N, C-alpha and C positions, 0 to 999 in steps of 0.2 A: 426519579429515583430508582433506583433498582433494586430486586427485589430479587430474596434469595424464592425463585421460581419454583425450581424444583421444592424444594423444604417450604414450600407454607405455612403446609398443613401439620411436623412434627412439628412446624414455629412456633406456630397457634395452641396449640399441647401446654405448652416451657412458657413465651410468652409473662410477662408480670413485668407490667409499665414505674418500675420502682425499682431499685433494688439498691445497697449497699458499696460504697465507693471505698480504696481503695485503705486511704484513710481510716473510713471506719473501721475497716476488721486490724490490721496493722494498731488502732489502741483497744480493742479488743481482746484483736493476742498479749499486747503489755497486760492485762487487766489478769488475763488465764494467765501470763504468765508468773505474777505476783500472787495470786489465790494458788496454785498448783508452787510452791515455793515456802507457802508461811508456815508448810510446817517448821524449818531452823529457824526462819526469822519471821517472830509474830508481829515483830511493828508491819508487815508488809501486806495482810490484812485492811483493817481500815487503810490505810490507803492504798487499796486493791477497789475496796469502794467503796470510799471517795474519787479516785477517776473514774468509777462504771456511773455512779450519779452524775457526771460530768459531761461524760458521752453521756444520757442516754438527755440527759436536759438542751445537751447539744443538738443533741442529731432532736427532740422534738420542736428548735427555735425552725433549726432547717425545713424540719416539714412544715412548719409554718411561713415562713417567711417564700416559701413560690422558689420558680417563680410556678404557675401555673398553666395549667399546660395553651388554654391558649392566651398565652402571651406570645410562643416565639415560632415564629413560621417562617418553612423551610423553605425553596420553591426554587427546584435544575434549574436552568440555564442553558442547551446541549447545543454546544459549535452548530452553525450548521451543514459542516460538513468533514468530513470524517475523507485519511487516507493514511493509503499503510504506509507505516514506519515512517509517517512522518508525526510529532512530537506533539500534539494540543493540550488543549484545554478543558474541563469541565468547571462548566461556575452556578452558584450557587447564591441569589440574594436573601437573607439574612436578616430577619426583626427581633428584635427585641424591647417589649412594650414593657416591661417591669420597670419598677426603680430602679432594682441594681443589678449589679456586675454581675456573668453567669455565663460560665466556660460553656463553650460545647461543640462534640465530632458528629461528625460525620462518616454514614458506612456506606457506602454502595454493595447494593449483589453482584457473584460477581457475573461480570458477561462476554461470550467466549469468545470473541469477533476483538478486547480493549483488552490492554493492561491496565491496572490502577497501579502510579508508581508509589504509591503511600496506600497502607490498605486503609485508616484514615484522617478525615482532615479533619481538625481542632485548633477549635477559636477564637479567643477570647472576647467579648459583647459589652459597649457596657454601657448603662442604664439608660432607657429610648433610645432605641439607635439602628439607624439601619447599615447594613456590610455587603460586603459580592468579594466571596471568599471565591478561590479558583483551587481546584488540585491537579496535578500531570496527568494526562493518559495520552497511553502508545496505541495506539491502534494496529493490532500482530496480524491480524485478520481478513481477505477479503469477502464481508457477503454481510449477508443479514445477522441484527443481532436485534437484543430488547432491553431496555432497561427500568428494572423494577420498580419493588418498593426501597425508598430509601427511609433509612436506620439512624435516626440522632436522640443525643443523648444530648443531657446540659445540669449545669451542677451549679452554686447558689458558691460564694465564698467559703463558706461551712466545709463544703464540700464534701461533705460525710455519704450523703443522699446522692444518689444518680439518678432522674427523672427519664425514662423512656421513651419515647415515638416510633410508630413506625406510620411512613405518608408514604401512600397506595401512588406512583407518580408511570404509569409503563408508557416506556415510549419507544415506540421504533427506532433505530440505527440502520446506518446506511458504511458499510466502510469502503470506498473508491481506489482504485491503483492512485498508487502518484505521480500523476503528470508536471511535475515540478520540474523533470526533471529536458523539459521543454525551455520551459526559460533559463533552469543550469544549459542546456546547451552552449551558449554564446553567443558572441554581438556576431548570430548571419550574414547583419549581410557587409560584416567582414570578412569569415569563412568562406559565402560565396556570391558575394558579391550581391548581396539583397540591396537595394536598392532604394526601394520606395517604399521604407518603412512605416507611412504612415495610410500608405494600403493593408488589405485586406488577402493582396494573393503575393505570389513572389514573382521578381519577374526574372530571367537566369539567360544573357541574352550569351552568347555562344553559336550551337550547332543545331541548334532548334528547326523547328521546322514553317512556324512563323515567322511574317519578316514586323518585324517590328522600327527600325528607319533605315536611313541612309545615312551617310557622311564622309568624309574625305581618309583614303588610303595615309593610311603612317607604318612609319617602320615596324616588323614583327607582325602583320596582317597579313594573314595565308592569301595564297596568287586567289584561289579557289570562291576565298571571300569577293571578289571582283565585279561589281557587274554590270557588266559591256557598256547595256545599253543607256545607265545613268552618265558612267564616264562617257557614252559620244557627245548626246542631249548637252553635258560641262562639261565640256574639253580639259577636265581632269579625271583622276583617277580618282573613283565616288565607292566605296562597301557599306553591300551589304549588311545590315545586321538584323539578327531572326533570336526568338526570342523561343522557349521550350515550346511546344504545342500545349494548352491548356486542355482540362480532364477530359484526360485520358483514365484510365482503369488500374486501378489500385486493390487485388483480392489478398483482406488475409486469411488466411491457413493454420487454420492454428493447431497443435496437437492438444487432448490431454485426456490419451494414452498412460499407460502407470512409466514410459519411459518422464513424462513432468515432473511427477511425485514424490519427487527427493530433493530434499531442503540442504538450500545454498546461504549458509548464515544462519539468519530467520526463517526469511524467506524458500516458498518452493518455488521450483524452475517454472512450474506455469505463473505465477504471479510476476520472477521476473518479461519473461515474454505476454501477457495480457499488458502491461505496465510502454510496454518497449510500443507496441500495437496499437495501445492508444495514443501514445506519444506520434509515434508512423500521421494515425488518420490530423493528430494534428496540424502536422507542418504538411500536409499533402492539402488540406481544405484552401491555405494563403496561396494554394499554386493550385488551386481552381480545379485536385486532380477528383474525379466519384472514386467513394475507396468504400468494400463490401466486403463481407464476412462469414467466414465456412471451420465452425470449428465440433472438432469428428474427435471420438473414441472410438469405440468400434462399431459408433450408428455417428451419424448426422446431427448434433447436439442442438447447434445453433447455426442461420445462415440467412445471409441478405443480399441483393444484391445488389453490384455496384448503384451508390446518385455518390449526389456533392455534399463533401468531405464534410461543407461547412454548415448542411441543414443538418448532418447524421449522426455529429459528434456525440450527440445526447438518448439518440437513438442508441451503439453501440458501449455507449457506456453501462449503461441497461440494459446490455443482453451481457458484457461480458464481463461487471462488476462481481456476481456473483457463481460467477464460474468457474468448476470445481474440477481438481484430475481428477480422472476415474482409476481404477487398480485394474486398467483390465489393457489387453494389447488392443492397441490401435489398431484400424481397420484404411488401411492405406488407401488400395483397390476399390474400399466405397467412395473415399472421397478425391477421389479423383478424379473415379469417371464421374459423379455430381459435376464437377468445373467442368467437362470432356462434355455434361450434357448442357449444364447452364451456360458458357461462357466460353460466347465467342466470337466476341473482339478482341484483339490485341489487347493484352492487360500484363503488368507487371503483379506476380503471384508473390509473395511472401509470404515466406512456409517457414512456421515458427518452430523445431521440432530439438527434441536431442535423439535425433536414429546415428545409436554404436552401438547398439544391438546387432551383430550379423543375423540372424534372423531376418528384423526387423526391416537390417540395410534389401536382403534380398527381393522382400516387395517392394520397396519402394523405385527402389533401381529401376523395377521391372515398367514404373509410369513416366517417373519420368524426362525416360527420351524421350517419348510422343509429344509432353507434355511439353518438352524445351521447347520444338518445332515452329511452336503454334503461339508461346506467352513468354515474357523473360521472367526466369527464374531462381528468385532472388532466396536461398536457403541459411535459416541462424542456426544458432548452436550456441550453446552457454557453456563456456568450462570450465571445469576448480577451481579452485587458487591450491587448494589444497593438495588436487596430483601433484603440480607444480614444487610446491611446496617440498612432494615428500621428495622426491627428484635437487630443487635445489641441494640436498649439505652431504656428502656423503656415511655410506650406516654405521652408525656406530657398533648397533646389538645388528641379534633374530629379528627382532621384530620389527627395529625398522629397515634392514633388510628384504623383509617381506614385502614392507608395504612400498615398497624404490622398486619393488617385481610389478605386484598389482601394480603400479603406479605408468609404469611405462606397458604396461601391458593394454595402460585402458589410453592413455595419449598414443599407442598406436592405432587404437582400431579409431581414434577420434579423427586419426591425418590422413589412413585409407579411407575409412565413410566420404570424410572432403576432398579427394584425393576425386573418386570413384564420381563423386556429384559432378563434382566441375568437368570431369569428361564426361561426360550425360548431357553437360553441356548448362548446370548452371552458377549462377555467382555464389560463396561460400563464404560467408559471413560468422567466426569462431571465436570468441573473445571470450572473456570472463562475463561473468552473469549481470555484474550493475554494471558495464561499460556496454549493456547491448543495444539503449534505447539512443545514445550518442553512436555508435557507430552503425546500427541502420539508420539514423536518419544520415550520417555521412555520405551511409551508398546509395540513398534513395537520391541526396542532391546532385550526386555527381550519375547518375543514372540518368536525372534529365536534365541536367550539365551538355549532357554526349546524345543528350537526344536519341537511345537503348531502345526507346519505344514509335 
């Protein structure tokens, strides 16, 4: 249960275990109103006294009836996993041991990584009952947070006194990237001829390098696929089928500098990049590829050598889930020098960035050419739908004309950056941020299918 941890000192000074409800205060206000108007209407004085006496008696009965503190139990049952942007629920096991119906409310302390969709959870509990309550919650930021003290109030059917509890329940929570995009990606076996769903690997027949099987030639098969030795042995045209070579290297190069701090919708660009990177690592595990990581800003923030993706997904998630963008210029020279020093086997390098700044481009393009000679480089950008929206309609005012001009300049800079990177030998993906994961997986499968590594 959550506590207002930064304000516990102040809360301790003003905390009261019970207080009057709005119903009590409303009745008291009526008594005060009758007394205030009694000089003009003398009959209001006895009426006010009767009402005040009734209120005092009812309040005393309320205080006697309880429930007592020992008769109310509240325990938080947090979910096992929080995923960024995926609505989930916090559950509470609530027990009313008293012989009377009770109305109860639960308030969580604010948590930096979560947004509660309601300020408090209110429920009516029958006497001698147990209930499981739930409230919706939305993870809004990757990283670690802490659920703290729970603030609970409860009242009986008289509803004049509200008892209050503070239940210490500090508990760490971690918000991970949303990898549901891998599940939403669709029927991979239809889109990419993934035909062995029961296996934990991806077999893509086509222009691969590892021999898979022989079959008879059929109309449409390429001439180069004919296996002439097998044809001579069997006396009929035979075609060799190959599968994409497994255990290749995939290196995720993640820019965590200033250009990844802007928000698109409710998420930062780095959030989209981290989700895409982990989703690609998951798919690469199905293809038996090895996945490594280099995250950098001005310095190298995290690094791991390529290794079996199936065994390293948990490690990658641990390294990336709390990674935050830094408001500093990324040092591309240092990052690419690190790659040249540690990465010797030809690899697929997936560079997730948003290099549209002309100054940043100059430093980056100087490094891309030499790297693309030895590795297959895929550069991923995230464009903002707001730019396209600003250009979609004719400007109706000076403000809209200004926005359209800025949007056109940004679009030109993006296109220029993409063109220059392609000339340097990189494959460029420039899609809306929400489509980055799907586009990156598509490109990875295309690379595997065509045997570009």
